[in-house]
C-alpha positions as CSV (number, residue, x, y, z in Angstrom):
1,M,0.0,0.0,0.0
2,R,1.4,3.3,-1.0
3,A,0.5,6.8,0.2
4,V,1.5,10.2,-0.8
5,I,0.7,12.5,2.1
6,Q,0.6,16.2,1.3
7,R,0.3,18.9,4.1
8,V,-2.2,21.3,2.8
9,S,-3.7,24.7,3.7
10,E,-6.8,23.6,1.7
11,A,-7.9,20.8,-0.6
12,S,-11.0,19.7,-2.5
13,V,-12.3,16.9,-4.7
14,T,-14.7,17.7,-7.4
15,I,-16.7,15.1,-9.4
16,N,-18.9,16.2,-12.3
17,Q,-18.5,19.9,-11.4
18,K,-19.8,19.2,-7.8
19,V,-17.5,19.5,-4.8
20,K,-17.6,16.1,-3.0
21,S,-15.1,16.9,-0.3
22,Q,-13.4,20.1,0.9
23,I,-11.0,20.7,3.8
24,Q,-8.8,23.4,5.3
25,K,-5.5,22.7,7.1
26,G,-4.6,19.0,7.1
27,Y,-3.7,16.2,4.8
28,L,-4.6,15.3,1.2
29,I,-3.6,11.6,0.9
30,L,-3.4,9.8,-2.4
31,L,-3.7,6.1,-1.7
32,G,-2.5,3.3,-4.0
33,I,-3.6,-0.3,-3.3
34,E,-2.1,-3.5,-4.6
35,A,-3.7,-7.0,-4.5
36,E,-1.2,-8.2,-1.9
37,D,-2.2,-5.5,0.6
38,T,-3.7,-6.7,3.9
39,K,-5.3,-5.3,7.1
40,E,-1.8,-5.2,8.6
41,D,-0.7,-2.8,5.8
42,I,-3.7,-0.6,6.6
43,L,-3.0,-0.6,10.3
44,W,0.7,0.2,9.9
45,L,0.1,3.0,7.4
46,C,-2.8,4.6,9.4
47,K,-0.7,4.6,12.6
48,K,2.3,6.2,10.8
49,I,0.1,8.9,9.1
50,S,-1.8,9.7,12.3
51,N,1.4,10.2,14.3
52,L,3.5,11.8,11.6
53,R,4.8,15.1,13.0
54,V,4.9,17.5,10.1
55,F,3.0,20.5,11.4
56,S,4.8,23.4,13.0
57,D,4.8,24.1,16.7
58,D,5.0,27.6,18.2
59,K,8.8,27.6,17.5
60,G,8.3,26.8,13.9
61,L,9.6,23.2,14.2
62,M,7.7,20.2,12.7
63,N,6.7,18.7,16.0
64,L,2.9,18.4,15.7
65,S,0.7,15.6,14.3
66,I,-2.7,15.9,12.5
67,K,-4.3,15.1,15.9
68,D,-2.4,17.9,17.6
69,I,-3.6,20.5,15.2
70,V,-7.1,19.1,14.9
71,G,-6.6,19.0,11.2
72,E,-8.7,17.6,8.4
73,I,-8.1,14.7,6.0
74,I,-9.1,13.8,2.5
75,V,-8.2,10.4,1.1
76,V,-8.3,9.8,-2.7
77,S,-7.8,6.4,-4.3
78,Q,-4.9,6.6,-6.8
79,F,-4.1,3.3,-8.6
80,T,-1.5,5.1,-10.7
81,L,0.9,5.1,-7.6
82,H,1.6,1.5,-8.6
83,A,2.6,2.4,-12.2
84,S,5.5,0.5,-13.6
85,T,7.6,2.4,-16.2
86,K,10.3,-0.2,-16.8
87,K,9.3,-1.0,-20.4
88,G,8.3,1.4,-23.1
89,N,6.6,4.7,-22.6
90,R,3.1,3.6,-21.5
91,P,2.9,2.8,-17.8
92,S,1.7,-0.6,-16.7
93,F,-0.7,-0.8,-13.8
94,I,-0.6,-4.6,-13.4
95,K,0.4,-4.3,-9.6
96,A,-2.6,-2.1,-8.8
97,A,-5.5,-4.0,-7.2
98,K,-8.7,-4.6,-9.2
99,P,-11.8,-2.9,-7.8
100,A,-13.1,-6.1,-6.2
101,I,-10.1,-6.1,-3.9
102,A,-9.2,-2.4,-3.8
103,I,-12.6,-1.0,-2.8
104,P,-13.0,-3.0,0.5
105,L,-9.3,-2.2,1.4
106,Y,-9.8,1.5,0.6
107,E,-13.0,1.7,2.7
108,S,-11.2,-0.2,5.5
109,F,-8.3,2.3,5.3
110,V,-10.6,5.3,5.5
111,A,-12.4,3.8,8.5
112,Q,-9.2,2.8,10.3
113,L,-7.6,6.2,9.7
114,Q,-10.6,8.0,11.1
115,L,-10.5,5.7,14.2
116,I,-6.7,6.1,14.8
117,S,-6.4,9.8,13.9
118,E,-9.5,10.7,15.8
119,R,-10.3,13.0,12.9
120,P,-13.1,12.9,10.3
121,V,-11.8,11.5,7.0
122,Y,-13.4,12.8,3.7
123,T,-13.0,11.0,0.4
124,G,-13.2,11.2,-3.3
125,E,-15.2,8.5,-5.1
126,F,-13.5,5.2,-6.0
127,G,-13.1,4.9,-9.8
128,A,-14.6,8.3,-10.6
129,D,-13.0,11.0,-12.8
130,M,-12.0,13.4,-10.0
131,K,-10.5,16.9,-10.1
132,V,-8.3,17.3,-7.1
133,A,-7.3,20.8,-6.0
134,L,-4.8,21.6,-3.3
135,L,-2.7,24.3,-1.8
136,N,0.4,22.4,-0.6
137,D,1.7,24.0,2.6
138,G,5.4,24.2,2.8
139,P,5.5,22.4,0.4
140,V,5.5,19.2,2.5
141,T,5.0,15.9,0.7
142,I,5.8,12.5,2.3
143,M,5.7,9.2,0.5
144,M,5.1,5.9,2.4
145,D,5.0,2.3,1.3
146,S,3.8,-0.4,3.7
147,K,6.1,-2.8,1.9
148,S,9.2,-0.6,2.8
149,K,8.8,-0.2,6.5
150,E,12.5,0.3,7.2
């Protein structure tokens, strides 16, 4: 399971010209799921994200977590995070999980992140053509992969 975590001042997801989700200060998370991902991957990633200290304290140091700042979160499914570009110029998405596997894992990730972070978690719509807008704060962008825990 791969995640790109972006610290944002604001972010939104629009589908068919309608805003589905919108947040202020917090995280926009792009989540890529592969068929081998498990509940253990979800738990590990949700704990890491919830406790990640990338928000500034009163001294300007990145010492605060999403819980500390009472921030907001949007999670958007992003199968292209598992693109392979080894051969040719057209990416292969063979490692990305098919919807029958990915949707339940995505929903479980959102529920677990909400529970662990103690924050509401907003979403896009799995499989939809989404327009994602964000104002990256910093910029701060962190990538995590549950298969690379070291």
